[in-house]
Each structure stands twice: as C-alpha cells, then as structure tokens.
C-alpha positions as CSV (number, residue, x, y, z in Angstrom):
1,X,-49.1,75.1,-58.1
2,X,-47.6,78.1,-56.4
3,X,-47.0,78.1,-52.7
4,X,-49.0,81.3,-52.1
5,X,-52.3,79.6,-53.0
6,X,-54.9,80.4,-50.4
7,X,-56.2,77.6,-48.3
8,X,-59.7,77.7,-49.9
9,X,-58.2,77.6,-53.4
10,X,-55.9,74.8,-52.4
11,X,-58.7,72.7,-51.0
12,X,-60.8,73.3,-54.2
13,X,-57.8,72.1,-56.2
14,X,-57.5,69.0,-54.1
15,X,-61.1,68.1,-54.6
16,X,-60.7,68.6,-58.3
17,X,-57.6,66.3,-58.4
18,X,-59.2,63.6,-56.4
19,X,-62.3,63.7,-58.5
20,X,-60.4,63.5,-61.7
21,X,-58.2,60.6,-60.6
22,X,-60.6,58.8,-58.3
23,X,-58.1,58.9,-55.5
24,X,-54.9,60.6,-54.6
25,X,-52.0,60.1,-52.1
26,X,-51.0,62.7,-49.5
27,X,-47.5,62.8,-50.9
28,X,-48.8,63.5,-54.4
29,X,-51.1,66.3,-53.3
30,X,-48.3,67.9,-51.2
31,X,-46.0,68.0,-54.3
32,X,-48.7,69.4,-56.5
33,X,-49.7,72.1,-54.1
34,X,-46.2,72.9,-52.9
35,X,-47.0,72.5,-49.2
36,X,-46.2,70.0,-46.5
37,X,-47.9,66.6,-46.1
38,X,-49.2,67.7,-42.7
39,X,-50.9,70.7,-44.3
40,X,-52.5,68.3,-46.9
41,X,-53.7,66.0,-44.1
42,X,-55.4,68.9,-42.4
43,X,-57.0,69.9,-45.7
44,X,-58.3,66.4,-46.2
45,X,-59.7,66.3,-42.7
46,X,-61.7,69.5,-43.3
47,X,-62.8,68.3,-46.8
48,X,-64.1,65.0,-45.4
49,X,-66.0,66.9,-42.6
50,X,-67.5,69.0,-45.3
51,X,-68.6,65.9,-47.3
52,X,-66.3,66.7,-50.3
53,X,-64.3,63.5,-50.3
54,X,-63.5,60.5,-48.1
55,X,-60.2,59.9,-46.3
56,X,-58.4,56.7,-47.0
57,X,-55.1,55.2,-45.8
58,X,-52.5,57.7,-47.0
59,X,-54.8,59.8,-49.0
60,X,-58.3,60.4,-50.2
61,X,-60.9,58.9,-52.6
62,X,-63.6,60.6,-54.6
63,X,-67.2,61.0,-53.6
64,X,-68.1,62.4,-57.0
65,X,-70.6,59.7,-57.8
66,X,-72.6,59.7,-54.6
67,X,-76.1,58.5,-55.0
68,X,-79.3,59.5,-53.1
69,X,-79.0,56.5,-50.8
70,X,-75.7,57.9,-49.5
71,X,-73.4,55.3,-51.1
72,X,-71.0,56.1,-54.0
73,X,-72.0,54.5,-57.3
74,X,-69.4,52.6,-59.3
75,X,-66.8,54.7,-61.1
76,X,-67.1,53.9,-64.8
77,X,-64.7,51.2,-66.0
78,X,-62.8,53.5,-68.5
79,X,-61.9,55.7,-65.5
80,X,-60.9,52.9,-63.2
81,X,-58.7,51.4,-65.9
82,X,-56.4,54.4,-65.9
83,X,-56.5,55.2,-62.2
84,X,-53.3,54.1,-60.4
85,X,-52.5,52.1,-63.5
86,X,-48.8,51.5,-62.7
87,X,-49.7,50.0,-59.2
88,X,-52.3,47.8,-60.8
89,X,-49.9,46.5,-63.4
90,X,-47.4,45.5,-60.7
91,X,-50.1,43.9,-58.6
92,X,-51.3,42.0,-61.7
93,X,-47.8,40.8,-62.5
94,X,-47.4,39.4,-59.0
95,X,-50.9,37.7,-59.2
96,X,-49.9,35.9,-62.4
97,X,-46.9,34.4,-60.7
98,X,-49.4,32.5,-58.5
99,X,-51.3,31.0,-61.4
100,X,-50.1,27.5,-62.4
101,X,-50.9,25.5,-65.6
102,X,-54.0,23.3,-65.3
103,X,-55.6,25.4,-62.6
104,X,-59.2,26.7,-62.5
105,X,-59.3,30.3,-61.5
106,X,-61.8,33.1,-61.2
107,X,-61.3,36.8,-62.2
108,X,-63.8,39.4,-61.1
109,X,-65.0,42.5,-62.9
110,X,-62.3,44.8,-61.6
111,X,-59.8,46.7,-63.7
112,X,-57.0,45.0,-61.8
113,X,-58.3,41.6,-62.8
114,X,-58.4,42.9,-66.4
115,X,-54.7,43.6,-66.1
116,X,-54.2,40.0,-65.0
117,X,-56.1,38.8,-68.1
118,X,-53.9,41.0,-70.3
119,X,-50.6,39.6,-69.2
120,X,-51.7,36.0,-68.4
121,X,-49.6,33.7,-70.6
122,X,-51.4,31.3,-73.0
123,X,-51.1,28.2,-70.8
124,X,-53.7,25.5,-70.1
125,X,-56.2,27.1,-67.7
126,X,-59.9,27.4,-67.0
127,X,-60.9,30.9,-66.3
128,X,-64.3,31.7,-64.9
129,X,-65.2,35.4,-65.0
130,X,-68.1,37.9,-64.9
131,X,-66.0,40.5,-66.7
132,X,-66.7,41.3,-70.4
133,X,-63.3,43.0,-70.7
134,X,-61.4,40.1,-69.2
135,X,-63.2,37.5,-71.3
136,X,-62.4,39.5,-74.5
137,X,-58.8,39.8,-73.5
138,X,-58.5,36.0,-72.9
139,X,-60.4,35.2,-76.1
140,X,-57.3,35.2,-78.2
141,X,-55.4,32.8,-76.0
142,X,-56.2,29.4,-77.4
143,X,-55.1,27.2,-74.5
144,X,-57.2,29.1,-72.0
145,X,-60.8,27.9,-71.6
146,X,-63.0,30.9,-70.7
147,X,-66.4,30.6,-69.0
148,X,-68.7,33.6,-68.4
149,X,-71.4,33.9,-65.8
150,X,-74.0,35.9,-67.7
151,X,-76.5,37.9,-65.8
152,X,-77.4,41.6,-65.5
153,X,-74.8,43.7,-67.3
154,X,-73.5,46.6,-65.2
155,X,-72.6,49.2,-67.8
156,X,-70.3,51.0,-65.4
157,X,-68.1,48.0,-64.6
158,X,-68.8,46.0,-67.8
159,X,-69.4,43.0,-65.7
160,X,-72.3,40.7,-65.0
161,X,-74.0,40.9,-61.6
162,X,-77.4,40.0,-60.0
163,X,-79.2,36.8,-59.2
164,X,-78.5,35.1,-62.5
165,X,-74.8,35.7,-62.2
166,X,-74.8,34.4,-58.6
167,X,-76.7,31.3,-59.5
168,X,-74.3,30.6,-62.4
169,X,-71.4,30.6,-59.9
170,X,-73.1,27.9,-57.8
171,X,-72.3,25.4,-60.5
172,X,-68.6,25.8,-60.3
173,X,-65.6,25.4,-58.0
174,X,-62.2,27.1,-58.5
175,X,-58.8,26.7,-56.8
176,X,-58.1,30.5,-56.8
177,X,-60.1,33.7,-57.1
178,X,-58.5,37.0,-57.8
179,X,-60.8,39.8,-56.6
180,X,-60.5,43.5,-56.0
181,X,-62.7,45.8,-54.0
182,X,-63.5,49.4,-53.1
183,X,-62.3,49.4,-49.5
184,X,-60.4,47.3,-46.9
185,X,-61.0,48.1,-43.3
186,X,-59.9,46.2,-40.1
187,X,-63.3,46.4,-38.5
188,X,-65.6,46.6,-41.5
189,X,-63.8,44.1,-43.7
190,X,-64.0,44.2,-47.5
191,X,-66.5,46.5,-49.1
192,X,-67.9,47.5,-52.5
193,X,-69.5,50.5,-54.1
194,X,-72.9,48.8,-54.7
195,X,-74.9,45.9,-53.1
196,X,-74.8,44.0,-56.4
197,X,-71.1,44.1,-56.6
198,X,-70.8,43.1,-52.9
199,X,-73.1,40.1,-53.4
200,X,-71.2,38.8,-56.4
201,X,-67.9,39.1,-54.7
202,X,-69.3,37.2,-51.7
203,X,-70.4,34.3,-53.9
204,X,-67.1,34.3,-55.7
205,X,-65.2,33.8,-52.4
206,X,-67.6,31.0,-51.4
207,X,-66.7,28.8,-54.5
208,X,-62.9,29.4,-54.2
209,X,-60.3,27.6,-52.2
210,X,-57.9,30.6,-52.0
211,X,-59.0,34.2,-52.3
212,X,-56.3,36.7,-53.5
213,X,-57.3,40.3,-52.9
214,X,-55.7,42.6,-55.4
215,X,-55.8,46.1,-53.9
216,X,-53.6,49.2,-54.2
217,X,-52.7,51.0,-51.0
218,X,-55.4,53.7,-51.4
219,X,-58.1,51.1,-50.6
220,X,-56.9,50.5,-47.1
221,X,-58.8,52.2,-44.3
222,X,-61.7,52.8,-46.7
223,X,-65.3,51.8,-45.8
224,X,-67.3,51.7,-49.0
225,X,-71.1,51.5,-49.2
226,X,-71.8,47.7,-49.2
227,X,-70.0,45.1,-47.1
228,X,-68.8,42.2,-49.3
229,X,-66.5,39.9,-47.3
230,X,-65.1,39.4,-43.8
231,X,-61.3,39.6,-43.7
232,X,-61.3,35.9,-42.8
233,X,-62.4,35.0,-46.3
234,X,-59.1,36.4,-47.7
235,X,-55.9,34.4,-47.6
236,X,-53.5,36.7,-49.6
237,X,-53.5,40.4,-50.2
238,X,-51.4,41.7,-53.0
239,X,-50.9,45.5,-52.8
240,X,-48.3,48.1,-53.8
241,X,-45.3,49.5,-51.8
242,X,-47.4,52.6,-50.8
243,X,-48.8,50.5,-48.0
244,X,-46.8,51.2,-44.8
245,X,-45.3,48.2,-43.0
246,X,-47.2,48.9,-39.7
247,X,-50.5,48.6,-41.5
248,X,-49.4,45.5,-43.4
249,X,-48.4,43.9,-40.0
250,X,-51.9,44.4,-38.6
251,X,-53.3,42.3,-41.4
252,X,-50.6,39.7,-41.1
253,X,-51.5,39.4,-37.5
254,X,-54.9,38.2,-38.6
255,X,-53.3,35.3,-40.6
256,X,-53.4,37.0,-44.0
257,X,-50.4,36.9,-46.2
258,X,-49.6,40.5,-47.4
259,X,-47.4,41.1,-50.4
260,X,-46.3,44.6,-51.3
261,X,-44.9,44.9,-54.8
C-alpha cells in the first residue's frame, strides 16, 4: 500500500483485510497501509463507530457474518483453521505439554483444539470431544481412546452442539478440558459467537477439573454475542506473545495462570 492513500480508501482496505482474515493486529495494518499505529487506531475507532468491525485488544475482528439478532454467526471452520495459524500452532504445542499419559481430557470444536489433536503423540489417553475434525485426526492414533458426544452438527464449526450433546457430557468427567472462545473480557468473561456454542462450552467446563483456555491475543477485550463462562471457571490461559504484559497481569491478579508462547 502507498502512503498517499486517502483516509476513506485506507479504511475500506482495513475492513477488507479484517474480513478476509477474520481479525488483524494494529501493527500488521500499519505495515500494510504504510502509516503509524496511532493512525490505524483512529481508523479502527471510526470503523467500529460505523459498525464496520469490532475493536479487540491490539486490533480488530470481523463483523462480516452478523446475523439479524445482532450477534455474529460462527466463522466457517475452513476459515478459522487458517486464521492466525502460527499462533494457534504455538498455543497447541504448549497445551500438549500439559497432557500426561493415562489422563482423560476434553477437546472442544475449536480450530485450536484441532491443532492439539494433530500434534498429540500416540500415548495412552481418553479424549472426549464434540469435534468431527479432532476425532478424525485422533482416529489413526491407536493408543488414544476417542469418545464423541453426538448431537446437532454445526456445519460451520464441524462440531456437535445442542441438548443431546450437552446431555452426553453429563455422563463423563475429565481431568483437563482444552477450550477456545470468541472473546475474553475482564467484565463479561468468556464469550462465544452463538448461544449453542456458549452452552456446550459451559457444560464442558462443569465436567472438568482444570480448564485450559486456548486463545490468541486478538481474543482479549472482545465481547462476543453469547456469554459462555465466568473467568473464575478458567485456571490456565495459554495465549501468544502478542498479549502485552500489563493485560496478562490483570488476569493473573484474578488467580488465573497466563502463559504467553
């Protein structure tokens, strides 16, 4: 992008980038547009006021899939899989270090949990999941026992949700749950893009001794449509190094372990 781009052209370009990627950092947009980060922050403020995107900690997230009720729908899985892929891989690698042979764990339907399933070694484990993609990934690992919830298939997330999936979870208990989310907010807690996703995450946390939240830095400061969990339900947050230390400390002050990788 050239530096002489008009403000209106630059803002249209920003919206296009955010929609294509699902989210974008201020630093990335500043480099793409050839302007200062302060200029990008002003642009993002104006675009949020105009209802074109939503500000998040350190950047912005897309509102492209807004539905008539005012809440964004789920971004299709194939798009989430490649959005911030490098950060998700690092987060997944750290999550795997917390999984021990013989444990019973839960993986949700997030793309980050799928990265965990991909790199999980073939060790004795029981894995409970509502994710079609994670179950398929684990199917070739003979020492891992895989249990699926069943339920209503969400075609956007390729995961099972709804009352049947929630009732299936009632029959189980796991030591560790690895969950992701749409937003993390100090006042609003953990949120999801739809009510069904929020409800299944709530149930997953209830049957787990230790909830690990796998969330890249763009999720912080975001209030998504449906509240899923209070922050008190989370014991460990694994995020990327894009999260500034001051923000990490505010969550540590609540008794949550925060690991930036």
